C-alpha positions in Angstrom: 0.0 0.0 0.0 2.9 2.3 0.7 4.2 1.7 -2.8 0.8 2.7 -4.3 0.9 5.9 -2.2 4.5 6.6 -3.4 3.7 6.2 -7.1 0.6 8.2 -6.9 2.6 11.0 -5.3 5.2 10.7 -8.1 2.5 11.1 -10.8 0.8 14.0 -9.0 4.1 15.5 -7.9 4.9 16.3 -11.6 2.2 19.0 -11.4 4.0 20.6 -8.4 7.4 20.3 -10.2 5.9 22.0 -13.3 4.5 24.8 -11.0 7.8 25.4 -9.4 9.6 25.7 -12.8 6.9 28.1 -14.1 7.2 30.2 -11.0 11.0 30.5 -11.4 11.2 30.8 -15.2 9.2 32.5 -17.9 8.1 29.6 -20.2 7.3 30.7 -23.8 3.9 29.7 -25.0 5.4 27.7 -27.9 7.5 25.7 -25.6 4.4 24.9 -23.5 2.6 23.8 -26.7 5.4 21.5 -27.6 5.6 19.9 -24.2 1.8 19.6 -23.9 1.6 17.9 -27.3 4.4 15.5 -26.4 2.7 14.7 -23.1 -0.6 14.1 -24.9 1.0 11.6 -27.3 2.5 9.8 -24.4 -0.8 9.6 -22.6 -2.7 8.4 -25.7 -0.3 5.5 -26.0 -0.8 4.7 -22.4 -4.5 4.7 -22.9 -4.3 2.4 -25.9 -1.7 -0.1 -24.6 -1.6 0.1 -20.8 -5.3 0.6 -20.2 -7.6 -0.5 -23.0 -5.5 -3.4 -24.3 -4.8 -4.6 -20.8 -8.5 -4.3 -20.0 -9.3 -6.4 -23.1 -6.8 -9.1 -22.1 -8.2 -9.1 -18.5 -11.9 -9.0 -19.4 -14.0 -12.1 -19.8 -15.3 -10.6 -23.0 -18.8 -9.8 -22.0 -18.8 -6.2 -23.2 -17.4 -4.7 -20.0 -14.5 -3.0 -21.7 -16.7 -1.1 -24.1 -19.1 -0.2 -21.3 -16.3 0.9 -19.0 -14.7 3.1 -21.7 -18.0 4.7 -22.6 -19.0 5.3 -19.0 -15.6 6.8 -18.2 -15.9 9.2 -21.2 -19.4 10.3 -20.2 -18.5 10.7 -16.5 -15.5 12.9 -17.3 -17.6 14.9 -19.9 -20.4 15.5 -17.3 -17.9 16.4 -14.5 -15.9 18.7 -16.8 -19.1 20.5 -17.9 -20.1 21.1 -14.2 -16.6 22.4 -13.4 -16.7 24.7 -16.4 -19.9 26.2 -15.1 -18.3 26.7 -11.7 -15.5 28.7 -13.4 -12.8 26.1 -14.0 -13.0 26.1 -17.8 -9.6 27.7 -18.4 -7.7 25.7 -15.7 -4.9 24.6 -18.1 -4.5 27.8 -20.0 -1.3 29.9 -19.7 -3.0 33.1 -20.7 -4.4 34.2 -17.4 -8.0 33.4 -18.0 -8.2 31.8 -14.6 -8.9 35.2 -13.1 -12.5 34.8 -14.1 -12.8 31.4 -12.4 -12.9 30.2 -8.8 -10.0 28.6 -7.0 -12.3 25.7 -6.0 -13.3 25.0 -9.5 -9.6 25.0 -10.7 -8.7 22.6 -7.9 -11.6 20.3 -8.6 -10.8 20.4 -12.3 -7.2 19.4 -11.7 -8.4 16.6 -9.4 -10.9 15.4 -12.0 -8.1 15.2 -14.6 -5.8 13.3 -12.3 -7.9 10.8 -10.3 -8.3 8.2 -13.1 -4.6 8.0 -13.7 -3.8 7.7 -10.0 -6.4 4.9 -9.4 -4.8 2.9 -12.3 -1.4 3.3 -10.7 -2.8 1.6 -7.5 -4.5 -1.1 -9.5 -1.4 -1.9 -11.4 0.4 -3.0 -8.2 -2.2 -5.6 -7.5 -0.9 -7.9 -10.2 2.4 -8.2 -8.3 4.5 -7.1 -11.3 4.9 -3.5 -10.2 3.9 -0.3 -11.9 4.1 -0.1 -15.6 7.2 2.0 -16.6 5.3 3.2 -19.6 2.3 4.3 -17.7 4.1 6.1 -14.8 6.2 7.9 -17.5 3.0 8.8 -19.3 1.4 10.3 -16.2 4.5 12.2 -15.2 5.3 13.6 -18.7 1.7 14.6 -19.2 1.3 16.2 -15.8 4.4 18.3 -16.0 3.2 20.5 -18.9 -0.2 20.8 -17.2 1.5 22.2 -14.1 3.7 24.5 -16.3 0.8 25.9 -18.4 -1.7 26.3 -15.6 0.7 27.9 -13.2 1.8 30.4 -15.9 -1.9 31.3 -16.3 -2.5 31.5 -12.6 0.5 33.9 -12.2 -0.8 36.0 -15.1 -4.2 36.2 -13.4 -2.7 37.5 -10.2 -2.6 34.4 -8.0 0.1 34.7 -5.2 2.9 32.2 -5.2 2.0 30.5 -1.9 -1.6 29.9 -3.1 -0.4 28.3 -6.3 2.0 26.0 -4.5 -0.8 25.1 -2.0 -3.1 24.2 -4.9 -0.7 21.9 -6.6 0.4 20.4 -3.3 -3.2 19.5 -2.5 -3.7 18.0 -6.0 -0.5 15.9 -5.6 -1.8 14.7 -2.2 -5.2 13.7 -3.7 -3.3 11.8 -6.5 -1.3 9.9 -3.9 -4.4 9.0 -1.8 -6.3 8.0 -5.0 -3.6 5.6 -5.9 -3.8 4.1 -2.4 -7.6 3.8 -2.6 -7.3 2.2 -6.0 -5.0 -0.4 -4.5 -7.1 -1.0 -1.4 -10.6 -0.9 -3.0 -9.8 -3.3 -5.8 -7.6 -5.8 -3.9 -9.3 -9.1 -4.6 -11.6 -7.7 -7.3 -12.6 -10.0 -10.1 -10.8 -9.7 -13.5 -14.0 -8.3 -15.0 -14.2 -5.5 -12.4 -10.5 -4.6 -12.9 -11.0 -4.6 -16.7 -14.0 -2.2 -16.3 -12.1 0.2 -14.1 -9.1 0.2 -16.5 -11.3 0.9 -19.5 -13.2 3.5 -17.5 -10.0 5.3 -16.8 -9.0 5.1 -20.5 -12.3 6.7 -21.6 -12.0 9.5 -19.0 -8.3 10.2 -19.8 -8.9 10.3 -23.6 -11.9 12.6 -23.2 -9.7 14.9 -21.0 -7.0 15.0 -23.6 -9.4 15.9 -26.4 -11.3 18.4 -24.3 -8.5 20.4 -22.6 -4.9 19.4 -23.2 -4.7 19.0 -27.0 -6.7 22.2 -27.8 -4.4 24.2 -25.5 -1.3 22.6 -27.2 -2.6 23.6 -30.6 -3.4 27.1 -29.5 0.2 27.6 -28.3 2.2 25.9 -31.1 -0.1 25.3 -34.1 0.4 22.5 -36.7 3.7 21.3 -35.3 1.8 19.8 -32.3 0.9 16.8 -34.6 4.5 15.8 -35.0 5.3 16.2 -31.3 2.2 14.2 -30.3 3.3 11.4 -32.6 6.8 11.5 -31.1 5.3 11.2 -27.6 3.2 8.3 -28.7 6.2 6.5 -30.2 8.3 7.0 -27.1 5.6 5.6 -24.8 5.0 2.7 -27.1 8.7 1.9 -27.0 8.6 2.0 -23.2 5.6 -0.3 -23.3 7.4 -2.9 -25.3 10.1 -3.0 -22.6 7.7 -3.7 -19.7 
């Protein structure tokens, strides 16, 4: 269980690292776009091979993978829509639009984005083979630019340094606890249940990427994001083959 807590903290801690870097250095928008595109490609690969493919291999084949994927996408879509109405629509923007939103909505949005990843980290330890190198790399690499971009925007909107660090520290803590809960809640669960949860996380993460991370990357860098997204996918697939 301690290992689950640790890996959840590693994944969520990337947000805090990104925030610290953004507070210390002025990150050009084009650099943010490149890093976000690369991170999106890495996470897309993780969804395909470490979540959905793994769920299909684990499932008994009764339609649970498709149901989990669809349910995950719908749950994220509904949660994201609610958070947008609360003022968290621009939580990943570097342009300072966060000034019009509420701090609670931004925190809830970051938590919504990160919980599926963290739960999967906890579940991955139940098989006894340890955390997937490809998946933990995907979570870390995708969270880093999110922390960079969102913190740049929070600074531009007037948030004080201490409040920003407190926000990302809280999200990192929630990520760690979510991994621990994923480990504890699904210890002894049936293969069909694990497959459903893995595919649920895949649907939620892919919807998050298409809704927030990829549009922001394109807005910062433009057409080159396609190449960097493909590069991130290729790297993550290479890591997956080494697991």
